[in-house]
VEXSESE-231719 format. One record per residue (C-alpha): residue number from 1; residue in one letter; x, y, z. Coordinates in Angstrom, 1 decimal, padded with zeros to 4 digits. Example, Ala and Ser with C-alpha at 12.3 -4.5 7.8 and 13.67 -1.06 7.14 Angstrom:
# VEXSESE-231719
+-----+------+--------+--------+--------+
!  nr ! rest !   east !  north !     up !
+-----+------+--------+--------+--------+
!   1 !    a !  012.3 ! -004.5 !  007.8 !
!   2 !    s !  013.7 ! -001.1 !  007.1 !
+-----+------+--------+--------+--------+
# end
This chain:
# VEXSESE-231719
+-----+------+--------+--------+--------+
!  nr ! rest !   east !  north !     up !
+-----+------+--------+--------+--------+
!   1 !    m !  033.3 ! -006.1 !  025.4 !
!   2 !    s !  032.8 ! -009.8 !  026.4 !
!   3 !    r !  031.3 ! -012.4 !  024.1 !
!   4 !    i !  028.2 ! -012.5 !  026.4 !
!   5 !    t !  027.6 ! -009.1 !  026.2 !
!   6 !    l !  028.4 ! -008.3 !  022.2 !
!   7 !    t !  025.9 ! -011.2 !  021.9 !
!   8 !    v !  023.1 ! -009.6 !  024.3 !
!   9 !    l !  023.6 ! -006.4 !  021.9 !
!  10 !    l !  023.1 ! -008.1 !  018.4 !
!  11 !    l !  020.5 ! -009.8 !  020.0 !
!  12 !    f !  019.0 ! -006.7 !  020.6 !
!  13 !    i !  019.8 ! -004.7 !  017.5 !
!  14 !    f !  017.8 ! -007.7 !  015.9 !
!  15 !    f !  015.1 ! -008.0 !  017.9 !
!  16 !    a !  015.0 ! -004.0 !  017.6 !
!  17 !    g !  015.1 ! -004.0 !  013.7 !
!  18 !    c !  011.9 ! -006.4 !  013.6 !
!  19 !    r !  009.3 ! -004.1 !  013.9 !
!  20 !    k !  006.1 ! -006.0 !  015.5 !
!  21 !    s !  004.6 ! -004.8 !  011.9 !
!  22 !    d !  006.7 ! -007.4 !  010.0 !
!  23 !    y !  007.3 ! -009.9 !  012.8 !
!  24 !    f !  006.0 ! -013.3 !  012.7 !
!  25 !    v !  006.1 ! -015.9 !  015.7 !
!  26 !    e !  006.0 ! -019.4 !  015.9 !
!  27 !    g !  008.2 ! -020.4 !  012.9 !
!  28 !    n !  004.7 ! -020.4 !  009.9 !
!  29 !    t !  002.0 ! -019.1 !  012.2 !
!  30 !    g !  001.8 ! -015.7 !  013.4 !
!  31 !    t ! -000.3 ! -012.4 !  014.3 !
!  32 !    f !  000.3 ! -009.4 !  011.8 !
!  33 !    r ! -000.3 ! -006.1 !  013.4 !
!  34 !    d !  000.4 ! -002.6 !  011.8 !
!  35 !    d !  002.7 !  000.3 !  013.6 !
!  36 !    g !  002.1 !  002.3 !  010.8 !
!  37 !    s !  004.9 !  000.8 !  009.5 !
!  38 !    g !  002.7 ! -001.3 !  006.9 !
!  39 !    t !  003.5 ! -004.6 !  005.7 !
!  40 !    g !  006.9 ! -003.3 !  003.6 !
!  41 !    t !  007.8 ! -005.1 !  000.3 !
!  42 !    v !  007.3 ! -008.7 !  001.1 !
!  43 !    t !  006.0 ! -011.7 ! -000.6 !
!  44 !    w !  003.4 ! -014.0 !  001.5 !
!  45 !    t !  003.7 ! -017.5 !  000.3 !
!  46 !    k !  001.2 ! -020.3 !  000.6 !
!  47 !    q !  003.5 ! -022.2 !  003.1 !
!  48 !    n !  002.8 ! -019.8 !  005.6 !
!  49 !    e !  000.3 ! -018.7 !  007.8 !
!  50 !    y ! -001.1 ! -015.2 !  008.1 !
!  51 !    i ! -003.3 ! -014.0 !  010.7 !
!  52 !    l ! -004.3 ! -010.3 !  010.5 !
!  53 !    e ! -005.5 ! -008.4 !  013.6 !
!  54 !    g ! -007.0 ! -004.7 !  013.3 !
!  55 !    f ! -006.1 ! -002.6 !  010.1 !
!  56 !    v ! -002.9 ! -003.4 !  008.4 !
!  57 !    f ! -002.0 ! -001.1 !  005.5 !
!  58 !    v !  000.5 ! -001.4 !  002.1 !
!  59 !    n !  001.4 !  001.8 !  002.4 !
!  60 !    d !  002.1 !  004.5 ! -000.2 !
!  61 !    g !  005.7 !  002.8 ! -002.3 !
!  62 !    q !  005.0 ! -000.9 ! -000.6 !
!  63 !    t !  004.5 ! -003.9 ! -002.7 !
!  64 !    l !  002.5 ! -006.7 ! -001.5 !
!  65 !    t !  003.1 ! -009.7 ! -003.3 !
!  66 !    i !  000.8 ! -013.0 ! -002.4 !
!  67 !    e !  001.5 ! -016.3 ! -004.0 !
!  68 !    p ! -001.1 ! -018.9 ! -005.8 !
!  69 !    g ! -002.8 ! -020.9 ! -002.8 !
!  70 !    t ! -001.5 ! -018.3 !  000.0 !
!  71 !    v ! -004.6 ! -018.6 !  002.8 !
!  72 !    v ! -004.9 ! -015.0 !  004.7 !
!  73 !    r ! -007.1 ! -015.0 !  007.6 !
!  74 !    f ! -008.1 ! -012.2 !  009.7 !
!  75 !    r ! -009.3 ! -012.1 !  013.4 !
!  76 !    s ! -012.8 ! -010.8 !  014.5 !
!  77 !    g ! -014.0 ! -007.8 !  016.4 !
!  78 !    q ! -016.2 ! -004.9 !  016.0 !
!  79 !    a ! -015.3 ! -000.9 !  016.0 !
!  80 !    e ! -012.3 ! -000.1 !  016.6 !
!  81 !    n ! -011.0 ! -003.7 !  016.9 !
!  82 !    a ! -011.9 ! -004.6 !  013.5 !
!  83 !    s ! -009.4 ! -006.2 !  010.7 !
!  84 !    a ! -008.8 ! -005.4 !  007.2 !
!  85 !    l ! -006.0 ! -005.6 !  004.7 !
!  86 !    v ! -006.2 ! -002.0 !  003.1 !
!  87 !    v ! -003.7 ! -000.8 !  000.1 !
!  88 !    a ! -003.3 !  002.9 !  000.5 !
!  89 !    r ! -002.9 !  005.3 ! -002.3 !
!  90 !    g !  000.7 !  004.7 ! -003.9 !
!  91 !    g !  000.8 !  001.0 ! -002.4 !
!  92 !    k !  000.4 ! -001.8 ! -004.7 !
!  93 !    i ! -001.0 ! -005.4 ! -004.2 !
!  94 !    i !  000.0 ! -008.2 ! -006.2 !
!  95 !    a ! -002.4 ! -011.0 ! -006.1 !
!  96 !    r ! -002.3 ! -013.4 ! -008.1 !
!  97 !    g ! -003.7 ! -016.7 ! -007.8 !
!  98 !    t ! -004.8 ! -019.5 ! -010.1 !
!  99 !    k ! -007.9 ! -021.7 ! -010.9 !
! 100 !    e ! -006.8 ! -024.9 ! -009.0 !
! 101 !    e ! -004.3 ! -022.8 ! -006.4 !
! 102 !    p ! -007.1 ! -019.5 ! -005.2 !
! 103 !    i ! -006.0 ! -016.5 ! -002.7 !
! 104 !    i ! -008.4 ! -016.8 ! -000.1 !
! 105 !    f ! -008.9 ! -014.0 !  002.3 !
! 106 !    t ! -011.1 ! -015.6 !  005.3 !
! 107 !    s ! -011.9 ! -015.5 !  008.9 !
! 108 !    e ! -009.3 ! -016.7 !  011.8 !
! 109 !    s ! -011.9 ! -019.4 !  012.8 !
! 110 !    d ! -012.3 ! -020.8 !  009.2 !
! 111 !    d ! -010.4 ! -024.0 !  008.5 !
! 112 !    l ! -011.8 ! -024.3 !  004.8 !
! 113 !    l ! -013.0 ! -027.3 !  005.8 !
! 114 !    g ! -016.7 ! -026.5 !  007.0 !
! 115 !    s ! -015.6 ! -024.7 !  010.5 !
! 116 !    v ! -017.9 ! -021.8 !  009.0 !
! 117 !    e ! -021.4 ! -022.0 !  007.2 !
! 118 !    k ! -021.1 ! -020.6 !  004.0 !
! 119 !    s ! -023.8 ! -018.0 !  004.6 !
! 120 !    a ! -021.8 ! -017.0 !  007.8 !
! 121 !    r ! -021.3 ! -012.8 !  007.8 !
! 122 !    g ! -019.7 ! -010.1 !  009.6 !
! 123 !    l ! -017.0 ! -012.6 !  011.0 !
! 124 !    w ! -013.9 ! -009.7 !  009.8 !
! 125 !    g ! -013.6 ! -006.7 !  007.5 !
! 126 !    g ! -012.8 ! -007.0 !  004.1 !
! 127 !    l ! -010.4 ! -005.9 !  001.1 !
! 128 !    i ! -009.7 ! -002.2 !  000.3 !
! 129 !    i ! -008.0 ! -000.6 ! -002.1 !
! 130 !    l ! -007.0 !  003.1 ! -002.9 !
! 131 !    g ! -006.2 !  004.7 ! -005.7 !
! 132 !    n ! -005.2 !  008.4 ! -007.7 !
! 133 !    a ! -007.8 !  008.3 ! -010.2 !
! 134 !    p ! -010.8 !  010.9 ! -010.5 !
! 135 !    v ! -013.8 !  011.1 ! -008.2 !
! 136 !    n ! -016.5 !  013.7 ! -008.5 !
! 137 !    l ! -016.3 !  015.0 ! -005.0 !
! 138 !    s ! -015.1 !  018.8 ! -005.5 !
! 139 !    s ! -012.1 !  018.5 ! -002.9 !
! 140 !    g ! -010.6 !  015.8 ! -005.3 !
! 141 !    e ! -010.5 !  013.0 ! -002.6 !
! 142 !    a ! -012.4 !  011.2 !  000.2 !
! 143 !    q ! -011.9 !  009.4 !  002.8 !
! 144 !    v ! -013.4 !  005.4 !  002.6 !
! 145 !    e ! -016.1 !  004.4 !  004.1 !
! 146 !    g ! -015.0 !  001.8 !  006.9 !
! 147 !    i ! -011.7 !  003.2 !  008.2 !
! 148 !    p ! -011.7 !  005.3 !  011.3 !
! 149 !    y ! -011.3 !  008.8 !  011.0 !
! 150 !    f ! -008.2 !  009.7 !  012.3 !
! 151 !    e ! -006.4 !  007.2 !  009.7 !
! 152 !    t ! -004.6 !  009.2 !  007.1 !
! 153 !    r ! -003.9 !  006.5 !  005.0 !
! 154 !    g ! -007.7 !  006.0 !  004.1 !
! 155 !    y ! -007.7 !  008.8 !  001.5 !
! 156 !    y ! -008.5 !  007.9 ! -002.2 !
! 157 !    g ! -008.8 !  010.2 ! -005.5 !
! 158 !    g ! -006.5 !  012.2 ! -008.1 !
! 159 !    v ! -005.7 !  012.5 ! -011.6 !
! 160 !    d ! -004.4 !  009.8 ! -012.8 !
! 161 !    e ! -006.4 !  007.5 ! -014.2 !
! 162 !    d ! -004.0 !  005.3 ! -015.7 !
! 163 !    d ! -003.1 !  004.4 ! -011.9 !
! 164 !    n ! -002.3 !  001.1 ! -011.1 !
! 165 !    s ! -003.1 ! -000.4 ! -007.5 !
! 166 !    g ! -002.0 ! -003.6 ! -008.6 !
! 167 !    v ! -003.8 ! -007.3 ! -009.7 !
! 168 !    l ! -006.4 ! -009.2 ! -008.1 !
! 169 !    r ! -006.7 ! -012.8 ! -009.9 !
! 170 !    y ! -008.4 ! -016.0 ! -008.6 !
! 171 !    v ! -009.0 ! -014.1 ! -005.5 !
! 172 !    s ! -011.9 ! -015.7 ! -003.1 !
! 173 !    i ! -013.0 ! -013.2 !  000.0 !
! 174 !    r ! -015.2 ! -014.2 !  002.4 !
! 175 !    h ! -017.6 ! -014.0 !  005.4 !
! 176 !    g ! -016.5 ! -010.2 !  005.5 !
! 177 !    g ! -018.2 ! -007.2 !  006.5 !
! 178 !    t ! -017.5 ! -006.2 !  010.4 !
! 179 !    n ! -019.5 ! -003.1 !  011.8 !
! 180 !    i ! -017.0 ! -000.3 !  012.9 !
! 181 !    g ! -019.9 !  001.4 !  014.2 !
! 182 !    a ! -023.2 !  003.4 !  013.5 !
! 183 !    g ! -024.1 !  000.8 !  011.2 !
! 184 !    n ! -021.3 !  001.3 !  009.0 !
! 185 !    e ! -019.9 ! -001.9 !  007.6 !
! 186 !    i ! -017.0 ! -002.7 !  005.2 !
! 187 !    n ! -017.5 ! -004.1 !  001.7 !
! 188 !    g ! -016.1 ! -007.6 !  001.1 !
! 189 !    l ! -014.1 ! -005.7 ! -001.6 !
! 190 !    t ! -013.5 ! -001.6 ! -001.7 !
! 191 !    l ! -012.3 !  000.1 ! -004.6 !
! 192 !    g ! -011.8 !  004.3 ! -004.1 !
! 193 !    g ! -010.4 !  005.7 ! -007.2 !
! 194 !    v ! -008.3 !  003.1 ! -008.5 !
! 195 !    g ! -006.9 !  003.4 ! -012.2 !
! 196 !    r ! -007.8 !  001.2 ! -014.9 !
! 197 !    k ! -004.3 ! -000.4 ! -015.2 !
! 198 !    t ! -005.4 ! -002.3 ! -012.1 !
! 199 !    e ! -006.4 ! -005.6 ! -013.1 !
! 200 !    i ! -009.1 ! -007.4 ! -011.4 !
! 201 !    d ! -010.4 ! -010.6 ! -013.0 !
! 202 !    f ! -011.8 ! -013.6 ! -011.0 !
! 203 !    v ! -012.5 ! -012.5 ! -008.3 !
! 204 !    e ! -015.4 ! -014.0 ! -005.8 !
! 205 !    i ! -016.9 ! -011.7 ! -003.0 !
! 206 !    i ! -019.0 ! -014.5 ! -000.9 !
! 207 !    s ! -021.5 ! -013.8 !  002.5 !
! 208 !    n ! -020.1 ! -010.4 !  003.3 !
! 209 !    e ! -022.5 ! -008.2 !  005.4 !
! 210 !    d ! -022.5 ! -005.2 !  003.3 !
! 211 !    d ! -022.0 ! -004.3 ! -000.6 !
! 212 !    g ! -019.9 ! -007.4 ! -002.1 !
! 213 !    v ! -017.8 ! -004.8 ! -004.4 !
! 214 !    e ! -018.4 ! -001.0 ! -003.9 !
! 215 !    i ! -016.8 !  001.3 ! -006.5 !
! 216 !    f ! -016.2 !  004.9 ! -005.2 !
! 217 !    g ! -015.2 !  006.8 ! -008.3 !
! 218 !    g ! -012.1 !  005.9 ! -010.6 !
! 219 !    t ! -011.9 !  004.4 ! -014.0 !
! 220 !    v ! -010.8 !  000.6 ! -012.7 !
! 221 !    n ! -012.4 ! -002.5 ! -015.0 !
! 222 !    l ! -013.6 ! -005.5 ! -013.4 !
! 223 !    r ! -014.5 ! -008.7 ! -015.2 !
! 224 !    h ! -015.6 ! -012.4 ! -014.0 !
! 225 !    m ! -016.9 ! -011.4 ! -010.7 !
! 226 !    v ! -018.8 ! -013.5 ! -008.6 !
! 227 !    i ! -021.1 ! -012.0 ! -005.4 !
! 228 !    s ! -023.2 ! -013.8 ! -003.5 !
! 229 !    g ! -025.4 ! -014.0 ! -000.6 !
! 230 !    c ! -024.2 ! -010.0 !  000.7 !
! 231 !    g ! -026.2 ! -008.6 !  003.5 !
! 232 !    d ! -026.6 ! -005.7 !  001.5 !
! 233 !    d ! -026.1 ! -005.1 ! -002.8 !
! 234 !    s ! -024.1 ! -007.1 ! -004.7 !
! 235 !    f ! -022.6 ! -004.4 ! -007.0 !
! 236 !    d ! -022.7 ! -000.5 ! -006.0 !
! 237 !    y ! -021.2 !  002.8 ! -007.5 !
! 238 !    d ! -020.7 !  006.1 ! -007.3 !
! 239 !    l ! -018.8 !  009.3 ! -007.2 !
! 240 !    g ! -018.0 !  009.2 ! -011.0 !
! 241 !    w ! -017.1 !  005.5 ! -011.5 !
! 242 !    n ! -016.3 !  005.5 ! -015.4 !
! 243 !    g ! -015.0 !  001.4 ! -015.9 !
! 244 !    n ! -016.2 ! -001.7 ! -018.0 !
! 245 !    g ! -017.6 ! -004.8 ! -016.3 !
! 246 !    q ! -017.6 ! -007.9 ! -018.3 !
! 247 !    f ! -019.5 ! -011.2 ! -016.9 !
! 248 !    w ! -020.7 ! -010.5 ! -013.5 !
! 249 !    l ! -022.7 ! -013.2 ! -011.5 !
! 250 !    g ! -024.4 ! -011.6 ! -008.8 !
! 251 !    v ! -027.1 ! -014.0 ! -006.5 !
! 252 !    e ! -029.3 ! -013.2 ! -003.5 !
! 253 !    n ! -030.2 ! -015.7 ! -001.2 !
! 254 !    n ! -033.7 ! -015.2 !  000.4 !
! 255 !    y ! -035.0 ! -012.8 !  002.5 !
! 256 !    t ! -031.0 ! -011.4 !  002.0 !
! 257 !    g ! -029.7 ! -008.3 !  000.1 !
! 258 !    d ! -030.8 ! -005.1 ! -001.5 !
! 259 !    n ! -030.3 ! -003.9 ! -004.8 !
! 260 !    l ! -028.3 ! -006.3 ! -006.9 !
! 261 !    i ! -026.7 ! -003.2 ! -009.0 !
! 262 !    e ! -027.0 !  000.1 ! -007.1 !
! 263 !    a ! -025.9 !  002.7 ! -009.2 !
! 264 !    g ! -025.3 !  006.1 ! -007.4 !
! 265 !    g ! -023.7 !  009.5 ! -008.9 !
! 266 !    g ! -022.3 !  012.6 ! -007.1 !
! 267 !    t ! -022.9 !  013.5 ! -003.7 !
! 268 !    a ! -020.9 !  017.0 ! -003.7 !
! 269 !    p ! -022.1 !  018.2 ! -006.5 !
! 270 !    v ! -025.1 !  015.3 ! -007.2 !
! 271 !    i ! -024.0 !  016.7 ! -011.0 !
! 272 !    g ! -020.6 !  016.9 ! -009.8 !
! 273 !    f ! -017.5 !  015.8 ! -012.8 !
! 274 !    p ! -017.0 !  013.0 ! -013.9 !
! 275 !    h ! -020.7 !  011.6 ! -014.1 !
! 276 !    s ! -021.0 !  007.9 ! -013.1 !
! 277 !    l ! -020.6 !  006.2 ! -016.6 !
! 278 !    p ! -019.8 !  002.7 ! -016.3 !
! 279 !    k ! -020.5 !  000.3 ! -019.1 !
! 280 !    i ! -021.7 ! -003.6 ! -017.9 !
! 281 !    y ! -022.1 ! -006.3 ! -020.2 !
! 282 !    n ! -022.9 ! -009.9 ! -019.5 !
! 283 !    a ! -023.9 ! -009.6 ! -016.3 !
! 284 !    t ! -026.2 ! -012.4 ! -014.8 !
! 285 !    l ! -028.2 ! -011.7 ! -012.3 !
! 286 !    v ! -030.2 ! -013.6 ! -009.7 !
! 287 !    g ! -032.7 ! -011.9 ! -006.8 !
! 288 !    n ! -034.1 ! -012.9 ! -004.1 !
! 289 !    g ! -037.8 ! -013.4 ! -005.7 !
! 290 !    q ! -040.5 ! -012.0 ! -003.5 !
! 291 !    t ! -038.5 ! -012.4 ! -000.2 !
! 292 !    g ! -036.2 ! -009.0 ! -000.4 !
! 293 !    n ! -036.4 ! -004.7 ! -000.8 !
! 294 !    g ! -034.3 ! -004.0 ! -003.5 !
! 295 !    a ! -034.3 ! -004.2 ! -007.2 !
! 296 !    l ! -032.5 ! -005.7 ! -010.0 !
! 297 !    a ! -030.9 ! -002.1 ! -010.7 !
! 298 !    l ! -031.6 !  001.2 ! -008.9 !
! 299 !    f ! -030.2 !  004.2 ! -010.7 !
! 300 !    d ! -030.3 !  007.3 ! -008.7 !
! 301 !    r ! -028.3 !  011.0 ! -007.7 !
! 302 !    f ! -027.5 !  011.7 ! -011.3 !
! 303 !    a ! -026.1 !  008.1 ! -012.3 !
! 304 !    g ! -025.9 !  007.2 ! -016.2 !
! 305 !    g ! -024.1 !  003.8 ! -017.2 !
! 306 !    i ! -024.8 !  000.6 ! -019.7 !
! 307 !    i ! -026.5 ! -002.9 ! -019.1 !
! 308 !    a ! -026.5 ! -004.6 ! -022.2 !
! 309 !    n ! -026.4 ! -008.5 ! -022.9 !
! 310 !    s ! -027.0 ! -009.4 ! -019.7 !
! 311 !    i ! -029.6 ! -012.1 ! -018.0 !
! 312 !    l ! -031.5 ! -010.8 ! -015.2 !
! 313 !    i ! -033.9 ! -012.7 ! -013.0 !
! 314 !    n ! -035.9 ! -013.6 ! -009.9 !
! 315 !    d ! -036.8 ! -010.2 ! -008.7 !
! 316 !    s ! -040.0 ! -008.3 ! -007.1 !
! 317 !    k ! -039.1 ! -004.8 ! -008.1 !
! 318 !    g ! -037.0 ! -004.8 ! -012.1 !
! 319 !    i ! -035.0 ! -001.8 ! -012.9 !
! 320 !    l ! -036.1 !  001.6 ! -010.9 !
! 321 !    l ! -034.5 !  004.8 ! -012.0 !
! 322 !    q ! -035.1 !  007.4 ! -009.8 !
! 323 !    t ! -036.5 !  011.1 ! -010.7 !
! 324 !    t ! -036.6 !  014.2 ! -009.1 !
! 325 !    n ! -036.9 !  017.5 ! -010.9 !
! 326 !    g ! -036.0 !  015.6 ! -014.7 !
! 327 !    d ! -033.1 !  017.9 ! -014.8 !
! 328 !    n ! -030.5 !  016.2 ! -012.9 !
! 329 !    d ! -031.7 !  012.5 ! -011.6 !
! 330 !    s ! -031.4 !  009.4 ! -013.8 !
! 331 !    f ! -034.2 !  010.1 ! -015.6 !
! 332 !    s ! -032.5 !  013.1 ! -017.0 !
! 333 !    q ! -029.4 !  011.0 ! -017.9 !
! 334 !    w ! -031.4 !  008.5 ! -019.8 !
! 335 !    k ! -033.1 !  010.9 ! -021.8 !
! 336 !    n ! -029.9 !  012.6 ! -022.4 !
! 337 !    g ! -028.5 !  009.0 ! -023.7 !
! 338 !    k ! -026.5 !  008.3 ! -020.8 !
! 339 !    l ! -028.5 !  005.9 ! -019.4 !
! 340 !    e ! -029.1 !  002.4 ! -021.2 !
! 341 !    i ! -030.8 ! -000.8 ! -020.8 !
! 342 !    k ! -030.6 ! -003.0 ! -023.5 !
! 343 !    n ! -030.4 ! -006.2 ! -025.2 !
! 344 !    n ! -031.1 ! -007.8 ! -022.4 !
! 345 !    l ! -033.0 ! -010.7 ! -020.9 !
! 346 !    f ! -035.4 ! -010.8 ! -017.9 !
! 347 !    y ! -037.8 ! -013.6 ! -016.8 !
! 348 !    n ! -039.9 ! -013.3 ! -013.1 !
! 349 !    v ! -039.4 ! -010.0 ! -012.7 !
! 350 !    p ! -042.1 ! -009.5 ! -011.0 !
! 351 !    t ! -044.6 ! -012.2 ! -011.5 !
! 352 !    g ! -045.4 ! -013.7 ! -014.9 !
! 353 !    g ! -044.2 ! -010.3 ! -016.9 !
! 354 !    e ! -047.8 ! -008.4 ! -016.1 !
! 355 !    s ! -046.6 ! -005.5 ! -014.4 !
! 356 !    p ! -043.8 ! -003.4 ! -015.6 !
! 357 !    i ! -040.5 ! -004.2 ! -015.1 !
! 358 !    f ! -038.9 ! -000.5 ! -015.8 !
! 359 !    k ! -040.0 !  001.4 ! -012.8 !
! 360 !    l ! -039.7 !  005.0 ! -011.8 !
! 361 !    s ! -039.6 !  006.1 ! -008.1 !
! 362 !    g ! -039.6 !  010.0 ! -006.6 !
! 363 !    i ! -041.4 !  012.8 ! -008.2 !
! 364 !    f ! -042.8 !  011.5 ! -011.9 !
! 365 !    s ! -045.6 !  012.5 ! -014.1 !
! 366 !    p ! -048.0 !  009.2 ! -015.9 !
! 367 !    e ! -046.7 !  010.2 ! -018.9 !
! 368 !    m ! -042.9 !  009.9 ! -017.1 !
! 369 !    e ! -043.9 !  006.4 ! -016.1 !
! 370 !    n ! -045.1 !  004.9 ! -019.7 !
! 371 !    e ! -042.0 !  006.4 ! -021.8 !
! 372 !    w ! -039.8 !  004.7 ! -019.2 !
! 373 !    a ! -042.0 !  001.9 ! -019.2 !
! 374 !    a ! -042.2 !  001.3 ! -023.0 !
! 375 !    y ! -038.5 !  001.7 ! -022.6 !
! 376 !    f ! -038.2 ! -002.1 ! -022.1 !
! 377 !    s ! -039.2 ! -003.1 ! -025.6 !
! 378 !    a ! -037.9 ! -000.3 ! -027.2 !
! 379 !    g ! -034.5 ! -001.2 ! -025.8 !
! 380 !    k ! -034.8 ! -004.4 ! -027.6 !
! 381 !    n ! -035.2 ! -006.3 ! -023.9 !
! 382 !    e ! -037.3 ! -009.8 ! -023.7 !
! 383 !    f ! -039.3 ! -011.7 ! -021.0 !
! 384 !    r ! -038.6 ! -015.1 ! -021.3 !
! 385 !    d ! -037.6 ! -018.5 ! -019.5 !
! 386 !    p ! -033.0 ! -018.8 ! -019.6 !
! 387 !    g ! -033.1 ! -022.1 ! -019.1 !
! 388 !    i ! -031.4 ! -021.4 ! -015.7 !
! 389 !    d ! -031.8 ! -024.0 ! -012.5 !
! 390 !    i ! -031.0 ! -021.2 ! -009.4 !
! 391 !    e ! -032.5 ! -024.1 ! -007.0 !
! 392 !    s ! -029.3 ! -025.9 ! -007.9 !
! 393 !    g ! -027.0 ! -023.6 ! -008.3 !
! 394 !    n ! -026.0 ! -023.9 ! -011.8 !
! 395 !    f ! -026.0 ! -020.4 ! -013.5 !
! 396 !    v ! -025.4 ! -021.6 ! -017.0 !
! 397 !    p ! -027.9 ! -021.3 ! -019.5 !
! 398 !    d ! -029.3 ! -024.2 ! -021.3 !
! 399 !    p ! -028.8 ! -023.6 ! -024.2 !
! 400 !    k ! -026.7 ! -020.7 ! -024.0 !
! 401 !    i ! -028.7 ! -017.4 ! -025.3 !
! 402 !    t ! -028.2 ! -016.0 ! -028.0 !
! 403 !    g ! -029.4 ! -013.2 ! -030.6 !
! 404 !    h ! -030.1 ! -009.8 ! -030.4 !
! 405 !    l ! -026.6 ! -008.2 ! -028.9 !
! 406 !    s ! -025.6 ! -005.4 ! -028.3 !
! 407 !    e ! -021.9 ! -004.2 ! -029.9 !
! 408 !    y ! -019.2 ! -004.5 ! -028.1 !
! 409 !    p ! -018.1 ! -000.5 ! -027.0 !
! 410 !    d ! -014.6 ! -001.1 ! -026.7 !
! 411 !    s ! -011.0 ! -003.8 ! -027.6 !
! 412 !    w ! -011.2 ! -004.6 ! -023.5 !
! 413 !    f ! -014.3 ! -006.5 ! -023.8 !
! 414 !    q ! -014.2 ! -010.2 ! -025.2 !
! 415 !    q ! -016.7 ! -010.0 ! -028.3 !
! 416 !    v ! -019.1 ! -012.9 ! -027.1 !
! 417 !    d ! -022.2 ! -014.5 ! -028.9 !
! 418 !    f ! -023.9 ! -014.6 ! -025.8 !
! 419 !    k ! -026.1 ! -013.0 ! -023.1 !
! 420 !    g ! -025.4 ! -013.4 ! -019.6 !
! 421 !    a ! -021.8 ! -014.2 ! -017.7 !
! 422 !    f ! -021.9 ! -017.6 ! -019.2 !
! 423 !    g ! -021.7 ! -019.3 ! -022.5 !
! 424 !    e ! -021.3 ! -023.1 ! -022.4 !
! 425 !    n ! -018.0 ! -022.6 ! -019.6 !
! 426 !    n ! -018.7 ! -022.6 ! -016.3 !
! 427 !    w ! -016.1 ! -020.6 ! -015.3 !
! 428 !    i ! -017.5 ! -020.5 ! -011.4 !
! 429 !    e ! -016.1 ! -024.0 ! -010.8 !
! 430 !    g ! -013.2 ! -024.8 ! -009.1 !
! 431 !    w ! -012.0 ! -022.1 ! -007.4 !
! 432 !    t ! -015.2 ! -020.3 ! -006.1 !
! 433 !    l ! -016.6 ! -021.7 ! -002.4 !
! 434 !    l ! -020.0 ! -020.9 ! -004.4 !
! 435 !    a ! -019.4 ! -023.6 ! -006.2 !
! 436 !    e ! -018.0 ! -026.1 ! -003.5 !
+-----+------+--------+--------+--------+
# end
């Protein structure tokens, strides 16, 4: 064999081994496409530029590590041409940024210097993480919304409450929510059957066309969440989510957004186990005043849970509870002690506190309506100005809101002496687009 022939053969073997799913071109810049083999177990660094085209998966058994300061960009496209990063069941993402060097997921057109307006939505898909934790479907699993039906890596759900899909820490997800067809947009962050060993802390989702974060079942816990300017709900959970939440900030823009929290139960059946019973403490939820259609929180389909030690302001509808037959609805969950709204501060909901803040929707009697409305006071909730300057984007009360606090239910929660997401430390500064 001649030297030239040997060289050609070796080059052929090299390029044949470089699957298109893990081959980058043009030095530090390249486009990543998934041919089914996923990302592989690999580390992405801030020195390189990453552009993802189409649905890119971290497959079962693979781990994608993303270093602090890395920017991952996504091609625009609708329907089957949408771009998103999906961590499949059994895969892991280790995206551990820092306050000084957050990890950013954004559109290909975003130079981070103003080329994309802060309010721009729907420029790419979103980040989807799927796990093996329980969901309340009779089949025990489901295919996540936003994924083409023929994609077998889009399923979530299992029996492992301690399932670990990795780490998201100091991560900013910007301008997502591509419509893949028939009004089916991708959430900024989708968590399907994700387990409690997954770490999610200091995560921003800003200007997503659909929900900010949607949680389909599982046991995952979320701390220091920032959701702003999204086209639908800020926080959305259903299918039996049984995790914890603490230090949540949800902010809606005028004429944009629906419910700040949309709490759903099961679907097949509605009363399936596990029930949706999360515990949410220290949230600050800022609605869009009189310009939107949503509520501060809407509970339906047998959803329950706890919202406590929180600040909920600037919304036209307050807290809505669905009633159907008084037996398998969210009203019955409240009557059974599985839904609590307690020790919270409300202001400008709906206008001046003259109308009931706790309301029912659906089929109900005047007695039920009055009983739920009276729970506002029975739950030690109060109506007063928290001293938050919404116009300037400063969500830290002055002074911090203390007194009449619910005890924290377990050791996962940080024991703090204030209501809302902030005491005296404005923890969104320095790493979120919202705070810029």
